[in-house]
N, C-alpha and C positions, 0 to 999 in steps of 0.2 A: 857642565855635569850633565848627563841625560835628562832629556825630558819628554814625556808623552810613552815612555817606553814599559809600563802597567796601568793597570787600572787602580787609581788612589783612592776608590770609594767604596765604602761598605754599604749595603743593600738601606740601611736606614740613613745615610749621609746621600743615596743615591735619591733616594726618595723625595727629599728635602729640599734637597739642587733642583728638583724636577718641578717642584712647587715655586720657588725662587723664579725659575722661567717662565712657568705658565703667567705669572703677575709682574713679570719682569718691566712691561711698560708703566703699567699702574706705578709699579715702584720706583721706577727713574723718573715719572712727573711729579711724584711726593717727594722727593727727594730735591729735586731743584727749587719745588716749592719753599722746604725748608730752608733752604739753602738761602732764597732769595727774598723771602719775605721776612727773614732776619730771626726765623727759631733758632738756629743753629748759633747765631753770634749771642741771642738773649742768654742760651744756655752756658755758652763760652763765659758770659760776662756773669754767670751766677756763681762760676768756681767749682769749688770741691762740693758744695752744700747744694749746686745746684737751683733750679725754679718749680714754683709750684706752676700748675696747668693756667691760675688767674696772674701770675706775674707773665707766663709769657705773652698772654693776652694783652694785660698790660704793655709791653714792651713794644710787640709788632704791629699793634691794631688790629688783631685778626679777632674776627669774631668767634665766642666761645666753642663752635661745633666744628668752625675749621682748625682751630688750634686743637683742639679734643683729638679729629680723625687723623691730623698728621704727626703729631706726638706720637700716637698709637701705631701709626705705621712705622716712624721711626724704629719702635719698640723691636716688631718682627723682624727689620732690615736690621737691629743692632747698632743701628745708627745712635740714638739714645737708649739710657735703661733707666730703670724706676727702683727707687727706694723710699721706704718710708712717707708716701705721697707726694717725693718730689723727684723732678726730671734730672738726668744729667747726661752730659754730651762724653757720650764713647769714643776709644781712638779712633772710628772710620769717620764719625762724625766731626774729630778734630780737623783729620786727614780731607774731608769734602770741604771744610771750611779753606784751612789756611795752607792746603798744599796745591804750589802754583802748576805743578803735572796734570794732577786730578782736577783743578780747575779747565785746564786748557783740553784735556779730553774730553772732559765732560760738556763745557761747551761746544765744541766740534760736533759731539754727536747729536746735540738738543739743536743746535741752529743749522747745520749742514746735512745731517746724513738721517735724523729721526724720521720726517714725514716721507723721505726718500724709500726708508726703510721697507715700508709697507708694499713696496714692488720689487723685492729682491728675487722673490721665486720669478716673476716675468723677465728680470734682467739675466739672469741665469738661464731660461728657457732659451732668449732670444738673442744673447750675446751684446746685450747693449744697456747702457745707462738707466734703464725704466723710470727710475726715480727720480732724472735730472729735471724733468719738467718741474718738479715742484720748486724750482729754484732759478729756472729762467728756460729759452727756447732755442738753446744749443745743443748741438751733434755731441760733445765732449765739454767737462764742468773748462777745460783750459781755454777754449773760446771766449767763457763767459768771466774768467778772472777778476778783471779790472771793474766789471757793472754788477758782479754778484750783489742782489740787494742786501741790506742790512739784517740783522747782524750775522749772516751767514759770513759777509766777506772777511769782515773782522776775525771772527772768530776762526775762519779756514787759515789767515796768515798767521793769527797767534799758534795755529797747531803746528803751522809747517814750520815759523821759524824757531820755538819750542829748541825742537831736537838738533836742528841744523847748527842754532847760532852755539850749542855747548859741544859742537864738534870741532868750530873755525880755527879756536884759538891754536888747538892739538895740530891741525892739518896746516896752518899757516907756516906754523914754527917747522914742520917739516918739509913746506914748500921752500922757507928759507935757506933751508941746506943744501939746495938745489940750483937756487934762483934760476929759476929761468926767465926769459925777457920776453917772448911773447904766450901768452894765457887764453885761451877758448874758451869762456864759459859756456857751456851748451845746456839751454834750460834757465835762462839767467832771473828768472821770476823779477822780484824787486830788485836786484842789482846791489844787495846787500853784500854776499860773498865780494863780487866784484869791488864796492867800496871797500872793503875790511883788507883785501890784499894791497890795494892800490894805496892807502894810509900806511901800508908798514913796509911794503917792498917800492923804493923810488924809481929802479930802473927798470917795474914792471910796465908793458903794455898789453892791453886785454880786450878781446873780441867777442863781444856779446851778441849770442844766438837764441831767439825764441819768438815766439809768433809776434805781431806787430804791435798787437794792445800793450801785453807785457815788454816789449822791446820799450816802448815809448815811456814808460814808467819809469824803466831801470834806467835811461839814458840819462830823464829827466833829474833822476836823484844825483847821479854822476857829475851832471854840469852843475848841479847846484852846489855840489862837495867841491868843486874847485877841480875836475879831474877831464874836463871834456879833452882835451888837446892828449889824454892818451887812451881813449877809449873810440873803437869802431863798431859800429851797428852793423849786424847781418839779421835781416829779417828773412827767417828761413820756417819754411813748413818741413818739419823732419818725416814727416810721413808719406810725403809727394817722394816718388820714387827718381822723378829728375831733378832733384834740387840736393845738388852737394854740399858740405859741408867748406864753408875758406880754409884753402890750404894756408902752410908755411906757419903755422906755431908750434912751437917746442913741448907743450902742454896743452894735453884737451882735458877739460874737466867735468864731470857732470855729477852733480850731489843731489840726491834724493830725486832722481830724473828719471833713471831707467826702469825704475817700480811702475811708473807711469803710462808703461806699454806693455805689450803682449809680445809672448816669447819670440816670434817670428818677427816682430816688429824691433827688438830689441836687437838680435842681430842684426838686422838692417841697418839700426843707426850703428853700431860698433863699427860695421864693415864701413859705413861712411867716412867715420873718425879715423879708421888706420888709414884709410885711400888720403886721408888729409892732412894727414904728422908729417911734420918737417924730418928732415933724416934724423934719425937716433931721439925722435919725438917718445913721448908717454901719452899713455890716457890713465888720469886718474877717475875713478869712481868710487864715491862714498855712498853707502848703501846700509840699510837695515836689515839685515836679515834676522827673522824668528828664532832659527837654530842656533843662532851664537849667542842668544843675550845669556846673561848670568842667573837672571831671576826668570820665575815662569810668570809673574806677573807683567812682565816687559814682553815676553813671547806672547802671551794673551793678547797684549794689546795690539801688536800686530799683526796677530791672525785676523783679530776684528776688524782690523784698518783695510784688510783686504778686501771686508763685504760694502766697505764705501765705495772702493775701486769698481766692484760691480755695478752698484746699484745707482751710483752716483756721478764718479768720475769721468769713465768711458768703456765700463763691461765688460772688460777685457785681459785687465792687467790685478796687481799683486803685491804685497810684501814678498818677497821670494823666498824661499827655504834655500841655503846657499848652495846644495849641492844642483840643483835645479838654474840655478843662476849661473855657476860656475861651465857650466855644460854648455852654455849658451853662449859666454865669453870663447870658449874653446871653438864652438862652430862658427863663430865670427871670421876665425881666423889669428886671433890673439894668444899670447902667454902671458900669466900670471907671473912678474916677476919680485912681487912682494906683495905679501897680505897683511895688515896689521887688524885685531880686533878690539873693541872697548873704545874708539874714538869716541869721546866725550860721553861714554858710560855705555853707549847703545851701537855705534856705526863700526862699519869693516869697511877699511880703506883696500880698494884693488890698486895696484899699480901694473900695467899692460902694458905690453909692448906688440907689434908686429911678430908673428911666429916665423920661423927662420924658412 
């Protein structure tokens, strides 16, 4: 369905939304405290009858003042509601407490992005991740993925895997229909996708491409799983113009990878991939495009994730609008031979071949 093709807010709705944005940092931290200090859990345990302020205090160990200001903030946020002096958990509060996607997104924003977001303006002005220094001394986040401090490292990987893991079964079924014998996993990260394929496709040999720290982690994972003889490692900095991809693979796979690069970098990487393909080889790209989502909440999440790339990851990439991305594929000299939306609920799978 079309998204963002009209202004959906009345004047009164707009002024209310403006106040929510004005107080958003405080609201976010209050929500985190309500979840992590047990306020939401106490109200859930109270059931339809809810809890008094005193009962929340007793359940959580919070001081009367702390419990009161959090619950009152929760009223305005529609996280909780109150009737006859008792606080009840609202639908929004229930999602904050129990929904895995909400928890993953929330923790990612808090642990990876929150402090860095104060440097967003500088990042956009300078074209670099000016907030990254809040996590570590790297030029891009990818250099520090394996040594990022906790809880940021755990929250980053939970965020990354939550979405990709839901797409893996459907993509692996499609892969089994074409049965490649040599697959090159570009941006292999922890090796989770490679392991998934190796477990299900016994004829498959996998090449791994990534920066050395990530490659070491992926290799260790696959060796522990017993796949050492079916895996080859190719340490590669894809931003190095002189570093080609290894040749001869039937299928080159890139999952949630190209969104980590600027437009010109995407084109350069795809050209390297095309040059490395075996005859009749294919490139499979699994990406999240905000304009191809069924629900506005998903599109919104992806649009805001672009700001993480701006101020934390690298300063120049994003979750792309599909027309922008498809134009980059064409610039790289590739033709899209198949396009499948809704993989895992959110992803688009592009199959590409070199243009005639």
